[in-house]
C-alpha positions, 0 to 999 in steps of 0.5 A, spaced: 488 470 481 481 472 483 474 473 480 470 479 483 463 480 480 459 486 483 452 487 482 445 487 486 442 482 481 444 474 483 443 472 475 449 477 474 453 473 478 451 467 476 451 469 468 458 472 469 461 466 472 458 461 467 461 465 462 468 464 464 467 457 467 472 452 464 476 457 460 480 460 466 482 458 472 481 462 478 484 461 485 477 464 488 471 468 486 467 473 490 460 475 489 459 482 492 454 488 492 455 495 490 455 496 498 461 492 499 467 497 497 471 496 503 472 489 501 475 491 495 479 497 498 482 492 503 484 486 498 491 484 499 496 487 494 500 481 492 494 478 489 491 479 482 483 481 481 479 481 475 472 485 477 466 485 473 461 490 475 454 491 473 453 498 470 445 497 470 446 502 476 451 507 473 452 511 480 453 505 484 457 502 479 462 508 478 463 508 486 465 501 486 470 502 480 473 508 483 474 504 490 480 500 486 482 506 481 489 506 481 491 499 484 495 495 479 493 489 482 485 490 479 483 490 472 476 492 472 470 491 466 464 494 465 458 491 463 452 495 460 455 502 461 458 507 456 452 508 452 455 515 450 461 519 449 460 522 456 459 516 459 465 513 456 469 519 459 466 517 466 468 510 465 475 512 463 476 517 469 474 511 474 479 506 472 475 502 467 479 498 462 474 495 458 467 496 456 462 491 454 455 492 451 452 486 455 454 480 458 454 476 452 459 470 454 463 471 448 465 478 450 466 477 457 471 471 455 475 476 451 475 482 456 477 477 461 483 475 457 485 482 456 484 483 463 489 477 465 494 480 460 494 487 463 495 484 470 500 479 468 504 484 464 511 486 467 510 493 465 504 493 470 508 491 476 507 495 482 511 497 488 512 493 494 510 496 501 513 495 508 510 498 514 513 499 521 508 499 527 510 501 534 508 496 540 506 503 543 509 510 542 516 511 544 519 504 542 523 507 536 519 505 530 520 511 527 527 511 528 527 504 525 523 506 519 527 512 517 534 509 518 532 502 515 529 506 509 535 510 508 539 504 508 534 500 503 535 506 498 542 506 498 542 499 497 537 499 491 541 505 488 534 508 486 528 512 489 525 509 495 519 512 498 518 513 506 511 516 508 509 518 515 502 516 516 503 518 523 499 525 522 499 527 529 506 525 532 510 524 526 517 526 527 520 523 520 522 530 518 525 532 524 530 526 524 532 528 517 532 535 518 527 535 512 524 542 512 520 542 505 514 546 504 509 540 504 508 535 509 504 528 508 498 532 510 498 536 504 499 529 500 493 527 503 488 533 502 490 533 495 490 525 494 485 525 489 489 530 484 496 527 485 500 527 479 508 527 478 508 535 478 504 536 484 508 530 487 515 533 486 513 539 490 511 535 496 517 530 496 523 532 500 529 528 497 535 526 501 539 522 495 535 516 493 531 517 499 524 520 498 520 523 504 513 525 505 514 527 512 511 529 518 506 535 519 504 540 524 503 537 531 497 541 532 493 538 527 487 534 529 482 534 524 480 527 522 482 524 515 478 519 511 481 513 510 480 513 503 485 519 502 491 514 505 489 509 500 489 514 494 496 516 496 498 509 496 495 508 490 499 513 487 506 511 490 506 504 488 506 506 481 512 511 482 516 507 486 519 500 487 519 500 494 515 504 499 516 504 506 510 507 511 511 509 518 504 508 522 502 510 529 500 504 531 493 506 533 489 501 529 485 505 526 482 503 519 487 507 515 492 503 518 488 496 517 488 498 510 495 499 509 497 493 513 493 489 508 497 492 502 504 491 506 508 485 503 512 486 510 510 488 517 516 490 522 513 490 529 517 494 533 518 494 541 523 494 546 524 490 553 519 494 557 514 489 560 509 494 558 511 495 551 511 487 550 504 486 553 502 491 548 506 488 542 502 481 544 496 485 543 498 488 537 500 481 534 493 478 536 490 484 532 495 482 526 493 475 527 486 476 526 487 480 520 490 474 517 497 478 516 501 474 522 506 471 516 508 478 514 510 480 521 517 481 523 519 483 530 524 488 531 526 488 538 529 495 539 534 498 544 536 491 546 541 491 552 546 486 554 544 486 561 537 486 560 532 483 565 529 479 560 532 474 555 530 474 548 527 467 549 523 470 555 521 476 550 518 471 545 514 467 550 511 474 552 509 476 545 508 469 542 512 471 536 520 470 534 524 476 535 527 477 528 531 483 529 535 484 536 537 491 535 542 494 540 542 500 544 545 506 540 543 512 543 549 516 542 550 514 535 542 516 533 543 523 537 549 524 532 545 522 526 539 526 528 544 532 529 547 532 522 540 530 519 544 524 516 542 516 515 546 511 520 552 508 516 558 504 518 560 498 521 557 499 528 553 493 531 547 498 530 548 500 523 549 492 521 542 490 524 539 496 521 542 494 514 539 487 515 532 490 516 534 494 509 537 488 506 530 484 507 526 490 505 530 491 498 529 483 496 521 485 496 522 490 490 519 488 483 524 486 478 522 492 474 518 498 474 514 501 468 517 507 465 511 511 466 504 511 470 501 515 464 498 511 458 495 514 452 487 513 452 487 508 446 492 504 450 489 503 456 481 503 454 478 498 450 470 499 448 467 492 445 466 493 437 459 490 439 457 497 441 455 503 437 457 509 441 452 514 440 455 521 439 448 525 440 
């Protein structure tokens, strides 16, 4: 668990850290300013964080709180805010779970104890994210994402989500003949007000596979990376396993998604150009500190390939975990029917192996509902007399 203090005042960091020293053991401590929200947004999803925010500058502090709102790996504590009912409502809406009148050591310790209890509660377990990234377009990453996620949903026997984050060239809806009225663009454009009713209108269900699929090809307007984060924040509260099909363009929203992913499938084929791009992508993932989460999927592996698997591994500087045989006719039949790939063929078996590894990531249990009563979620220190005028 990591302690994060947020303030422009060096004494705030020092006093908050001192209040907890010797009472709690943290794996790390960050001391950041209000402007460093990007570091919070890209924090690893498999860690836990207590965030103590200095609310003597309410406008900037609220921006910090909103940056991690909806992410169950964070528990936020406000120090010096909530002097009226309106301010308390703002804090609640920003995801703050505890409000302290001042940074007195005893109150900070109590709030930290409550935050740790929240973070370690089984009910707060979040869904795990898997990401599929192509070495370059045409390597079959979307095909692997669709059919592996469909197989994972079948194995898990519970709703499993596939998000198409390739907003310009995505084809997930085409592969499954999912002709819903809404697409990933709708989810992104309304990400700040997602709830279960709105989400249900956007999801296409194919058995236990839930899909928020590709949008119109002609769409070209930029979407802020925060929108992708908000969609993921909602998804991890609703699903034990989320799969994301990424375009491989190395944009900021892609980096943020990968940093939150528990497993990353880098999909390439034996084309020499694709292999060299795969090497560059693996270097990028190594720079992000994610290489231990990456598994290489070698798609369309032919028996008579000019390059052996050993040759391919030397080029991309990574082991091939999943050699997936070519199966153009089998995939074509699946696309025509809009159905998953099933059966005992060599292609189906390898897709099944990817799916089985995805399913092992699922949390042991999920909370029944992300919606909690105000009194269960929000705590205000009794040391503060809230003004009602």
